[in-house]
Structure formats: C-alpha cells, structure tokens
C-alpha positions in Angstrom: 11.6 -25.2 19.0 13.7 -22.3 20.1 13.1 -20.7 23.6 12.0 -17.4 22.0 9.4 -19.3 20.0 7.5 -20.5 23.2 8.7 -19.4 26.6 8.8 -22.3 29.1 6.2 -20.7 31.4 3.8 -20.5 28.4 4.3 -24.1 27.4 3.9 -25.2 31.1 0.6 -23.2 31.4 -0.6 -24.8 28.0 0.2 -28.3 29.4 -1.6 -27.5 32.6 -4.6 -26.2 30.7 -4.7 -29.4 28.5 -4.5 -31.5 31.7 -7.4 -29.5 33.3 -9.5 -30.0 30.1 -8.9 -33.8 30.4 -10.0 -33.6 34.1 -13.1 -31.7 33.2 -13.9 -34.4 30.6 -13.6 -37.3 33.1 -15.8 -35.4 35.5 -18.3 -34.7 32.9 -18.5 -38.3 31.9 -18.8 -39.4 35.5 -21.6 -36.6 36.0 -23.7 -38.0 33.1 -23.2 -41.7 34.3 -21.2 -42.8 31.3 -18.4 -43.9 33.7 -18.6 -45.3 37.3 -17.0 -43.4 40.3 -14.3 -46.1 40.4 -13.3 -45.7 36.8 -13.3 -41.9 37.1 -11.0 -42.0 40.1 -8.6 -44.5 38.5 -8.5 -42.3 35.3 -7.8 -39.1 37.4 -5.1 -41.0 39.3 -3.5 -42.1 36.0 -3.7 -38.5 34.8 -2.4 -36.7 37.9 0.1 -39.0 39.6 3.7 -38.7 38.6 5.2 -41.6 36.6 7.4 -43.9 38.6 10.0 -45.9 36.9 12.0 -48.8 38.6 15.7 -48.5 38.0 17.6 -51.4 39.3 16.1 -52.5 42.7 15.1 -49.0 43.6 12.1 -47.0 42.7 13.1 -43.7 40.9 11.0 -40.6 40.5 12.1 -38.7 37.4 13.2 -35.1 38.2 11.2 -32.2 36.9 13.2 -30.1 34.5 12.5 -26.5 34.1 
C-alpha cells in the first residue's frame, strides 16, 4: 500500500483504536464476570506489553519503526 493511500499517522491511529477496542472488550467481560480478574490482567498484559524476542544470549526489544 502506498503512503498516499493511508498516511502513517492514520494507520497508527487506526491500530491504537483497534487496541483500545480490545481493551474495552476485556474490561466488559470482566465487568459482567465472564472472566476473572487474574485472567483479565493477563490478557491486558499480553495485549499491551511489547513483544520481546531472544537473539543469541541477550534479550532484544524490536525497534519501533515510524
């Protein structure tokens, strides 16, 4: 997709909006007691924490490309 089709800031905002929708869904399920507090916190951590990949013997955090 070319830059002029979807500007980077629009794509980033759409990704953030989608992520907030997922957070809201987790909180909604916790609020109606479909999932426990522990499960909700684990899912939120999985969703919000950056992915860390081990390369060789050292932990590597991927760089954010903008």
